[in-house]
N, CA, C and O atoms as a Maestro MAE file, in Angstrom:
{
 s_m_m2io_version
 :::
 2.0.0
}

f_m_ct {
 s_m_title
 :::
 protein
 m_atom[264] {
  # First column is atom index #
  i_m_mmod_type
  r_m_x_coord
  r_m_y_coord
  r_m_z_coord
  i_m_residue_number
  s_m_chain_name
  s_m_pdb_residue_name
  s_m_pdb_atom_name
  i_m_atomic_number
  :::
  1 25 -94.956 94.987 85.902 1 A "UNK " " N  " 7
  2 3 -96.380 94.742 86.914 1 A "UNK " " CA " 6
  3 2 -96.775 93.172 86.392 1 A "UNK " " C  " 6
  4 15 -96.731 92.546 85.333 1 A "UNK " " O  " 8
  5 25 -97.191 92.928 87.810 2 A "UNK " " N  " 7
  6 3 -97.377 90.905 87.705 2 A "UNK " " CA " 6
  7 2 -98.686 91.244 87.686 2 A "UNK " " C  " 6
  8 15 -99.111 92.391 87.821 2 A "UNK " " O  " 8
  9 25 -99.467 90.064 87.487 3 A "UNK " " N  " 7
  10 3 -100.878 89.938 87.707 3 A "UNK " " CA " 6
  11 2 -100.936 88.308 88.390 3 A "UNK " " C  " 6
  12 15 -100.199 87.404 87.995 3 A "UNK " " O  " 8
  13 25 -101.751 88.184 89.257 4 A "UNK " " N  " 7
  14 3 -102.053 87.899 90.279 4 A "UNK " " CA " 6
  15 2 -103.413 87.320 90.326 4 A "UNK " " C  " 6
  16 15 -104.258 87.746 89.538 4 A "UNK " " O  " 8
  17 25 -103.853 85.922 91.603 5 A "UNK " " N  " 7
  18 3 -104.942 86.056 91.336 5 A "UNK " " CA " 6
  19 2 -105.161 86.561 92.551 5 A "UNK " " C  " 6
  20 15 -104.418 86.727 93.518 5 A "UNK " " O  " 8
  21 25 -107.162 86.952 92.212 6 A "UNK " " N  " 7
  22 3 -107.821 87.577 93.139 6 A "UNK " " CA " 6
  23 2 -107.833 87.118 93.770 6 A "UNK " " C  " 6
  24 15 -107.225 86.066 93.577 6 A "UNK " " O  " 8
  25 25 -108.442 87.264 95.154 7 A "UNK " " N  " 7
  26 3 -109.417 86.871 96.421 7 A "UNK " " CA " 6
  27 2 -110.214 87.269 96.668 7 A "UNK " " C  " 6
  28 15 -110.439 88.477 96.587 7 A "UNK " " O  " 8
  29 25 -111.258 86.116 97.223 8 A "UNK " " N  " 7
  30 3 -112.106 86.705 98.529 8 A "UNK " " CA " 6
  31 2 -113.262 86.424 97.294 8 A "UNK " " C  " 6
  32 15 -113.378 86.316 96.073 8 A "UNK " " O  " 8
  33 25 -114.337 86.378 99.109 9 A "UNK " " N  " 7
  34 3 -115.398 85.718 97.873 9 A "UNK " " CA " 6
  35 2 -115.805 87.150 96.528 9 A "UNK " " C  " 6
  36 15 -116.692 86.892 95.714 9 A "UNK " " O  " 8
  37 25 -115.197 88.324 96.460 10 A "UNK " " N  " 7
  38 3 -116.039 89.046 95.948 10 A "UNK " " CA " 6
  39 2 -115.131 89.197 94.370 10 A "UNK " " C  " 6
  40 15 -115.413 90.098 93.580 10 A "UNK " " O  " 8
  41 25 -114.297 88.420 94.155 11 A "UNK " " N  " 7
  42 3 -113.594 87.488 92.727 11 A "UNK " " CA " 6
  43 2 -113.666 86.694 92.373 11 A "UNK " " C  " 6
  44 15 -112.722 85.961 92.666 11 A "UNK " " O  " 8
  45 25 -114.928 85.961 91.316 12 A "UNK " " N  " 7
  46 3 -114.649 85.192 90.680 12 A "UNK " " CA " 6
  47 2 -113.938 84.283 90.203 12 A "UNK " " C  " 6
  48 15 -113.594 84.702 89.098 12 A "UNK " " O  " 8
  49 25 -113.284 82.770 90.451 13 A "UNK " " N  " 7
  50 3 -112.521 82.503 89.423 13 A "UNK " " CA " 6
  51 2 -112.213 82.997 88.840 13 A "UNK " " C  " 6
  52 15 -112.913 83.923 88.429 13 A "UNK " " O  " 8
  53 25 -111.002 82.801 88.360 14 A "UNK " " N  " 7
  54 3 -110.507 83.419 87.032 14 A "UNK " " CA " 6
  55 2 -110.259 84.702 86.546 14 A "UNK " " C  " 6
  56 15 -109.483 84.959 85.626 14 A "UNK " " O  " 8
  57 25 -110.951 85.530 87.195 15 A "UNK " " N  " 7
  58 3 -110.650 86.868 87.676 15 A "UNK " " CA " 6
  59 2 -109.286 86.620 88.655 15 A "UNK " " C  " 6
  60 15 -109.177 85.950 89.681 15 A "UNK " " O  " 8
  61 25 -108.072 87.617 87.754 16 A "UNK " " N  " 7
  62 3 -106.461 88.558 88.026 16 A "UNK " " CA " 6
  63 2 -106.922 89.125 88.411 16 A "UNK " " C  " 6
  64 15 -108.140 89.295 88.371 16 A "UNK " " O  " 8
  65 25 -105.869 89.852 89.143 17 A "UNK " " N  " 7
  66 3 -105.949 91.231 89.930 17 A "UNK " " CA " 6
  67 2 -104.242 91.723 89.640 17 A "UNK " " C  " 6
  68 15 -103.323 91.147 90.223 17 A "UNK " " O  " 8
  69 25 -104.046 92.672 88.823 18 A "UNK " " N  " 7
  70 3 -102.630 93.562 88.883 18 A "UNK " " CA " 6
  71 2 -101.893 93.595 90.396 18 A "UNK " " C  " 6
  72 15 -102.568 93.516 91.422 18 A "UNK " " O  " 8
  73 25 -100.829 93.688 90.408 19 A "UNK " " N  " 7
  74 3 -99.620 94.222 91.285 19 A "UNK " " CA " 6
  75 2 -99.654 95.023 92.215 19 A "UNK " " C  " 6
  76 15 -99.495 95.036 93.435 19 A "UNK " " O  " 8
  77 25 -100.033 96.083 90.926 20 A "UNK " " N  " 7
  78 3 -99.397 97.638 91.617 20 A "UNK " " CA " 6
  79 2 -101.080 98.076 91.113 20 A "UNK " " C  " 6
  80 15 -101.540 98.430 90.028 20 A "UNK " " O  " 8
  81 25 -101.722 97.844 92.529 21 A "UNK " " N  " 7
  82 3 -102.960 98.086 92.883 21 A "UNK " " CA " 6
  83 2 -102.487 99.579 93.752 21 A "UNK " " C  " 6
  84 15 -101.276 99.668 93.952 21 A "UNK " " O  " 8
  85 25 -103.507 100.935 94.360 22 A "UNK " " N  " 7
  86 3 -103.187 101.259 95.750 22 A "UNK " " CA " 6
  87 2 -103.166 100.994 97.042 22 A "UNK " " C  " 6
  88 15 -103.225 99.877 97.556 22 A "UNK " " O  " 8
  89 25 -103.087 101.960 97.540 23 A "UNK " " N  " 7
  90 3 -103.396 101.805 98.995 23 A "UNK " " CA " 6
  91 2 -104.873 101.633 99.110 23 A "UNK " " C  " 6
  92 15 -105.216 100.799 99.949 23 A "UNK " " O  " 8
  93 25 -105.963 102.327 98.356 24 A "UNK " " N  " 7
  94 3 -107.873 101.287 98.925 24 A "UNK " " CA " 6
  95 2 -107.208 100.621 97.709 24 A "UNK " " C  " 6
  96 15 -107.139 101.289 96.678 24 A "UNK " " O  " 8
  97 25 -106.812 99.627 97.721 25 A "UNK " " N  " 7
  98 3 -106.798 98.258 96.645 25 A "UNK " " CA " 6
  99 2 -107.870 98.445 95.199 25 A "UNK " " C  " 6
  100 15 -108.532 97.526 94.715 25 A "UNK " " O  " 8
  101 25 -107.822 100.076 94.614 26 A "UNK " " N  " 7
  102 3 -108.317 100.607 93.297 26 A "UNK " " CA " 6
  103 2 -107.732 99.473 92.169 26 A "UNK " " C  " 6
  104 15 -106.716 99.799 91.554 26 A "UNK " " O  " 8
  105 25 -108.079 98.725 92.007 27 A "UNK " " N  " 7
  106 3 -107.520 97.606 91.074 27 A "UNK " " CA " 6
  107 2 -107.767 97.680 89.199 27 A "UNK " " C  " 6
  108 15 -108.352 98.583 88.601 27 A "UNK " " O  " 8
  109 25 -107.159 96.512 88.618 28 A "UNK " " N  " 7
  110 3 -107.740 96.489 87.348 28 A "UNK " " CA " 6
  111 2 -107.713 95.029 87.440 28 A "UNK " " C  " 6
  112 15 -106.766 94.449 87.972 28 A "UNK " " O  " 8
  113 25 -109.067 94.202 86.766 29 A "UNK " " N  " 7
  114 3 -109.617 92.649 87.245 29 A "UNK " " CA " 6
  115 2 -109.208 92.247 85.683 29 A "UNK " " C  " 6
  116 15 -109.677 92.900 84.751 29 A "UNK " " O  " 8
  117 25 -108.240 91.051 85.441 30 A "UNK " " N  " 7
  118 3 -108.894 90.898 84.244 30 A "UNK " " CA " 6
  119 2 -109.358 88.916 83.830 30 A "UNK " " C  " 6
  120 15 -109.359 88.066 84.720 30 A "UNK " " O  " 8
  121 25 -109.615 88.673 82.695 31 A "UNK " " N  " 7
  122 3 -110.252 86.991 82.757 31 A "UNK " " CA " 6
  123 2 -110.029 86.413 81.496 31 A "UNK " " C  " 6
  124 15 -110.627 86.650 80.446 31 A "UNK " " O  " 8
  125 25 -108.791 85.362 81.781 32 A "UNK " " N  " 7
  126 3 -108.925 85.596 80.222 32 A "UNK " " CA " 6
  127 2 -109.042 83.739 79.940 32 A "UNK " " C  " 6
  128 15 -108.600 82.681 80.389 32 A "UNK " " O  " 8
  129 25 -110.199 84.411 78.608 33 A "UNK " " N  " 7
  130 3 -111.094 83.012 78.553 33 A "UNK " " CA " 6
  131 2 -110.167 82.287 77.176 33 A "UNK " " C  " 6
  132 15 -109.089 82.537 76.637 33 A "UNK " " O  " 8
  133 25 -111.527 81.023 76.938 34 A "UNK " " N  " 7
  134 3 -110.822 80.131 75.971 34 A "UNK " " CA " 6
  135 2 -110.506 81.358 74.091 34 A "UNK " " C  " 6
  136 15 -109.661 81.133 73.224 34 A "UNK " " O  " 8
  137 25 -111.804 82.796 74.130 35 A "UNK " " N  " 7
  138 3 -112.276 83.254 73.180 35 A "UNK " " CA " 6
  139 2 -111.720 85.035 73.757 35 A "UNK " " C  " 6
  140 15 -110.654 85.323 73.212 35 A "UNK " " O  " 8
  141 25 -111.956 85.540 74.178 36 A "UNK " " N  " 7
  142 3 -111.333 86.618 74.600 36 A "UNK " " CA " 6
  143 2 -110.978 86.502 76.425 36 A "UNK " " C  " 6
  144 15 -110.883 85.675 77.332 36 A "UNK " " O  " 8
  145 25 -110.893 87.760 76.186 37 A "UNK " " N  " 7
  146 3 -110.350 88.973 77.824 37 A "UNK " " CA " 6
  147 2 -111.127 89.797 78.087 37 A "UNK " " C  " 6
  148 15 -111.607 90.645 77.334 37 A "UNK " " O  " 8
  149 25 -111.399 89.547 79.632 38 A "UNK " " N  " 7
  150 3 -112.983 90.496 80.439 38 A "UNK " " CA " 6
  151 2 -111.547 91.286 81.290 38 A "UNK " " C  " 6
  152 15 -110.542 90.782 81.791 38 A "UNK " " O  " 8
  153 25 -112.041 92.828 81.158 39 A "UNK " " N  " 7
  154 3 -111.391 93.793 81.940 39 A "UNK " " CA " 6
  155 2 -112.786 93.863 83.125 39 A "UNK " " C  " 6
  156 15 -113.900 93.395 82.892 39 A "UNK " " O  " 8
  157 25 -112.417 94.493 84.268 40 A "UNK " " N  " 7
  158 3 -113.504 94.798 84.950 40 A "UNK " " CA " 6
  159 2 -112.465 95.742 86.368 40 A "UNK " " C  " 6
  160 15 -111.360 95.344 86.737 40 A "UNK " " O  " 8
  161 25 -113.201 97.043 86.964 41 A "UNK " " N  " 7
  162 3 -112.532 97.656 88.018 41 A "UNK " " CA " 6
  163 2 -113.040 97.261 89.307 41 A "UNK " " C  " 6
  164 15 -114.241 97.401 89.540 41 A "UNK " " O  " 8
  165 25 -111.920 96.576 90.544 42 A "UNK " " N  " 7
  166 3 -112.195 95.787 91.142 42 A "UNK " " CA " 6
  167 2 -113.142 96.446 92.346 42 A "UNK " " C  " 6
  168 15 -113.293 96.091 93.515 42 A "UNK " " O  " 8
  169 25 -113.511 97.154 91.860 43 A "UNK " " N  " 7
  170 3 -114.008 98.076 92.881 43 A "UNK " " CA " 6
  171 2 -115.912 98.028 92.593 43 A "UNK " " C  " 6
  172 15 -116.720 97.761 93.483 43 A "UNK " " O  " 8
  173 25 -116.240 98.326 91.279 44 A "UNK " " N  " 7
  174 3 -116.985 97.248 90.781 44 A "UNK " " CA " 6
  175 2 -117.496 95.604 90.512 44 A "UNK " " C  " 6
  176 15 -118.441 95.383 89.755 44 A "UNK " " O  " 8
  177 25 -116.962 94.787 91.026 45 A "UNK " " N  " 7
  178 3 -116.995 94.116 91.101 45 A "UNK " " CA " 6
  179 2 -118.252 93.672 89.528 45 A "UNK " " C  " 6
  180 15 -118.028 93.188 88.418 45 A "UNK " " O  " 8
  181 25 -119.302 94.065 90.097 46 A "UNK " " N  " 7
  182 3 -121.521 93.373 89.654 46 A "UNK " " CA " 6
  183 2 -121.639 93.890 88.382 46 A "UNK " " C  " 6
  184 15 -122.496 93.550 87.566 46 A "UNK " " O  " 8
  185 25 -120.106 95.350 88.088 47 A "UNK " " N  " 7
  186 3 -120.463 95.957 86.405 47 A "UNK " " CA " 6
  187 2 -120.221 95.113 85.332 47 A "UNK " " C  " 6
  188 15 -119.465 94.178 85.595 47 A "UNK " " O  " 8
  189 25 -120.781 95.195 83.832 48 A "UNK " " N  " 7
  190 3 -120.302 94.147 83.187 48 A "UNK " " CA " 6
  191 2 -119.188 94.559 82.546 48 A "UNK " " C  " 6
  192 15 -119.167 95.738 82.192 48 A "UNK " " O  " 8
  193 25 -118.003 93.686 82.247 49 A "UNK " " N  " 7
  194 3 -116.818 93.885 82.425 49 A "UNK " " CA " 6
  195 2 -116.293 94.182 80.817 49 A "UNK " " C  " 6
  196 15 -116.402 93.284 79.983 49 A "UNK " " O  " 8
  197 25 -115.854 95.196 80.541 50 A "UNK " " N  " 7
  198 3 -115.225 95.156 78.815 50 A "UNK " " CA " 6
  199 2 -114.804 93.731 78.680 50 A "UNK " " C  " 6
  200 15 -114.588 92.919 79.580 50 A "UNK " " O  " 8
  201 25 -114.732 93.587 77.444 51 A "UNK " " N  " 7
  202 3 -114.439 92.023 76.934 51 A "UNK " " CA " 6
  203 2 -113.498 93.015 74.832 51 A "UNK " " C  " 6
  204 15 -113.541 93.879 73.956 51 A "UNK " " O  " 8
  205 25 -112.795 91.667 75.491 52 A "UNK " " N  " 7
  206 3 -112.240 92.331 73.829 52 A "UNK " " CA " 6
  207 2 -111.354 90.828 73.702 52 A "UNK " " C  " 6
  208 15 -110.787 90.280 74.647 52 A "UNK " " O  " 8
  209 25 -111.392 90.406 72.505 53 A "UNK " " N  " 7
  210 3 -110.794 88.655 71.281 53 A "UNK " " CA " 6
  211 2 -109.465 88.938 71.953 53 A "UNK " " C  " 6
  212 15 -108.849 89.987 72.139 53 A "UNK " " O  " 8
  213 25 -109.313 88.167 72.140 54 A "UNK " " N  " 7
  214 3 -107.751 87.330 72.294 54 A "UNK " " CA " 6
  215 2 -107.068 87.917 71.293 54 A "UNK " " C  " 6
  216 15 -105.904 88.133 71.630 54 A "UNK " " O  " 8
  217 25 -107.388 88.348 69.918 55 A "UNK " " N  " 7
  218 3 -106.793 89.226 69.444 55 A "UNK " " CA " 6
  219 2 -106.484 90.398 69.327 55 A "UNK " " C  " 6
  220 15 -105.492 91.062 69.029 55 A "UNK " " O  " 8
  221 25 -107.789 90.583 69.691 56 A "UNK " " N  " 7
  222 3 -107.920 92.479 70.783 56 A "UNK " " CA " 6
  223 2 -106.539 92.746 71.201 56 A "UNK " " C  " 6
  224 15 -105.541 93.323 70.769 56 A "UNK " " O  " 8
  225 25 -106.927 92.051 72.266 57 A "UNK " " N  " 7
  226 3 -106.291 91.985 73.963 57 A "UNK " " CA " 6
  227 2 -104.344 91.954 73.633 57 A "UNK " " C  " 6
  228 15 -103.367 92.473 74.172 57 A "UNK " " O  " 8
  229 25 -104.611 90.895 72.277 58 A "UNK " " N  " 7
  230 3 -103.141 91.088 72.280 58 A "UNK " " CA " 6
  231 2 -102.143 91.625 71.141 58 A "UNK " " C  " 6
  232 15 -100.982 91.454 70.769 58 A "UNK " " O  " 8
  233 25 -103.129 92.273 70.855 59 A "UNK " " N  " 7
  234 3 -102.633 94.104 69.985 59 A "UNK " " CA " 6
  235 2 -102.178 94.969 70.835 59 A "UNK " " C  " 6
  236 15 -101.143 95.625 70.712 59 A "UNK " " O  " 8
  237 25 -103.181 95.001 72.001 60 A "UNK " " N  " 7
  238 3 -103.480 96.116 72.949 60 A "UNK " " CA " 6
  239 2 -101.942 96.418 73.744 60 A "UNK " " C  " 6
  240 15 -101.374 97.501 73.881 60 A "UNK " " O  " 8
  241 25 -101.463 94.915 74.250 61 A "UNK " " N  " 7
  242 3 -100.035 94.481 74.981 61 A "UNK " " CA " 6
  243 2 -99.187 95.140 73.922 61 A "UNK " " C  " 6
  244 15 -98.695 96.225 73.611 61 A "UNK " " O  " 8
  245 25 -99.321 93.470 73.417 62 A "UNK " " N  " 7
  246 3 -98.261 94.638 72.333 62 A "UNK " " CA " 6
  247 2 -97.890 96.844 72.200 62 A "UNK " " C  " 6
  248 15 -96.968 97.600 72.507 62 A "UNK " " O  " 8
  249 25 -98.673 96.917 71.843 63 A "UNK " " N  " 7
  250 3 -98.671 98.990 71.473 63 A "UNK " " CA " 6
  251 2 -98.333 98.534 73.245 63 A "UNK " " C  " 6
  252 15 -97.242 99.063 73.458 63 A "UNK " " O  " 8
  253 25 -98.735 97.882 74.423 64 A "UNK " " N  " 7
  254 3 -98.072 99.096 75.341 64 A "UNK " " CA " 6
  255 2 -97.021 98.406 75.440 64 A "UNK " " C  " 6
  256 15 -97.664 97.408 75.766 64 A "UNK " " O  " 8
  257 25 -96.021 98.058 75.449 65 A "UNK " " N  " 7
  258 3 -94.454 97.601 75.531 65 A "UNK " " CA " 6
  259 2 -93.763 97.783 74.442 65 A "UNK " " C  " 6
  260 15 -92.595 97.420 74.573 65 A "UNK " " O  " 8
  261 25 -94.111 98.333 73.104 66 A "UNK " " N  " 7
  262 3 -93.728 99.147 72.350 66 A "UNK " " CA " 6
  263 2 -92.534 100.453 73.245 66 A "UNK " " C  " 6
  264 15 -92.039 101.379 72.603 66 A "UNK " " O  " 8
  :::
 }
 m_bond[263] {
  # First column is bond index #
  i_m_from
  i_m_to
  i_m_order
  :::
  1 1 2 1
  2 2 3 1
  3 3 4 2
  4 3 5 1
  5 5 6 1
  6 6 7 1
  7 7 8 2
  8 7 9 1
  9 9 10 1
  10 10 11 1
  11 11 12 2
  12 11 13 1
  13 13 14 1
  14 14 15 1
  15 15 16 2
  16 15 17 1
  17 17 18 1
  18 18 19 1
  19 19 20 2
  20 19 21 1
  21 21 22 1
  22 22 23 1
  23 23 24 2
  24 23 25 1
  25 25 26 1
  26 26 27 1
  27 27 28 2
  28 27 29 1
  29 29 30 1
  30 30 31 1
  31 31 32 2
  32 31 33 1
  33 33 34 1
  34 34 35 1
  35 35 36 2
  36 35 37 1
  37 37 38 1
  38 38 39 1
  39 39 40 2
  40 39 41 1
  41 41 42 1
  42 42 43 1
  43 43 44 2
  44 43 45 1
  45 45 46 1
  46 46 47 1
  47 47 48 2
  48 47 49 1
  49 49 50 1
  50 50 51 1
  51 51 52 2
  52 51 53 1
  53 53 54 1
  54 54 55 1
  55 55 56 2
  56 55 57 1
  57 57 58 1
  58 58 59 1
  59 59 60 2
  60 59 61 1
  61 61 62 1
  62 62 63 1
  63 63 64 2
  64 63 65 1
  65 65 66 1
  66 66 67 1
  67 67 68 2
  68 67 69 1
  69 69 70 1
  70 70 71 1
  71 71 72 2
  72 71 73 1
  73 73 74 1
  74 74 75 1
  75 75 76 2
  76 75 77 1
  77 77 78 1
  78 78 79 1
  79 79 80 2
  80 79 81 1
  81 81 82 1
  82 82 83 1
  83 83 84 2
  84 83 85 1
  85 85 86 1
  86 86 87 1
  87 87 88 2
  88 87 89 1
  89 89 90 1
  90 90 91 1
  91 91 92 2
  92 91 93 1
  93 93 94 1
  94 94 95 1
  95 95 96 2
  96 95 97 1
  97 97 98 1
  98 98 99 1
  99 99 100 2
  100 99 101 1
  101 101 102 1
  102 102 103 1
  103 103 104 2
  104 103 105 1
  105 105 106 1
  106 106 107 1
  107 107 108 2
  108 107 109 1
  109 109 110 1
  110 110 111 1
  111 111 112 2
  112 111 113 1
  113 113 114 1
  114 114 115 1
  115 115 116 2
  116 115 117 1
  117 117 118 1
  118 118 119 1
  119 119 120 2
  120 119 121 1
  121 121 122 1
  122 122 123 1
  123 123 124 2
  124 123 125 1
  125 125 126 1
  126 126 127 1
  127 127 128 2
  128 127 129 1
  129 129 130 1
  130 130 131 1
  131 131 132 2
  132 131 133 1
  133 133 134 1
  134 134 135 1
  135 135 136 2
  136 135 137 1
  137 137 138 1
  138 138 139 1
  139 139 140 2
  140 139 141 1
  141 141 142 1
  142 142 143 1
  143 143 144 2
  144 143 145 1
  145 145 146 1
  146 146 147 1
  147 147 148 2
  148 147 149 1
  149 149 150 1
  150 150 151 1
  151 151 152 2
  152 151 153 1
  153 153 154 1
  154 154 155 1
  155 155 156 2
  156 155 157 1
  157 157 158 1
  158 158 159 1
  159 159 160 2
  160 159 161 1
  161 161 162 1
  162 162 163 1
  163 163 164 2
  164 163 165 1
  165 165 166 1
  166 166 167 1
  167 167 168 2
  168 167 169 1
  169 169 170 1
  170 170 171 1
  171 171 172 2
  172 171 173 1
  173 173 174 1
  174 174 175 1
  175 175 176 2
  176 175 177 1
  177 177 178 1
  178 178 179 1
  179 179 180 2
  180 179 181 1
  181 181 182 1
  182 182 183 1
  183 183 184 2
  184 183 185 1
  185 185 186 1
  186 186 187 1
  187 187 188 2
  188 187 189 1
  189 189 190 1
  190 190 191 1
  191 191 192 2
  192 191 193 1
  193 193 194 1
  194 194 195 1
  195 195 196 2
  196 195 197 1
  197 197 198 1
  198 198 199 1
  199 199 200 2
  200 199 201 1
  201 201 202 1
  202 202 203 1
  203 203 204 2
  204 203 205 1
  205 205 206 1
  206 206 207 1
  207 207 208 2
  208 207 209 1
  209 209 210 1
  210 210 211 1
  211 211 212 2
  212 211 213 1
  213 213 214 1
  214 214 215 1
  215 215 216 2
  216 215 217 1
  217 217 218 1
  218 218 219 1
  219 219 220 2
  220 219 221 1
  221 221 222 1
  222 222 223 1
  223 223 224 2
  224 223 225 1
  225 225 226 1
  226 226 227 1
  227 227 228 2
  228 227 229 1
  229 229 230 1
  230 230 231 1
  231 231 232 2
  232 231 233 1
  233 233 234 1
  234 234 235 1
  235 235 236 2
  236 235 237 1
  237 237 238 1
  238 238 239 1
  239 239 240 2
  240 239 241 1
  241 241 242 1
  242 242 243 1
  243 243 244 2
  244 243 245 1
  245 245 246 1
  246 246 247 1
  247 247 248 2
  248 247 249 1
  249 249 250 1
  250 250 251 1
  251 251 252 2
  252 251 253 1
  253 253 254 1
  254 254 255 1
  255 255 256 2
  256 255 257 1
  257 257 258 1
  258 258 259 1
  259 259 260 2
  260 259 261 1
  261 261 262 1
  262 262 263 1
  263 263 264 2
  :::
 }
}
């Protein structure tokens, strides 16, 4: 899976979308900040995202790729 820049007015700058979305546009979006990583559902961009420290995010990704 690769990450691409989200498009359209509903996706503020900085949010990126996974390349493996369903035909109904069900995607996970992430925003990498200097200290944290936000994760949200592309169908509900107005809801508060889940926010992880960069250390937590790196540990999560590390477990996925193992």
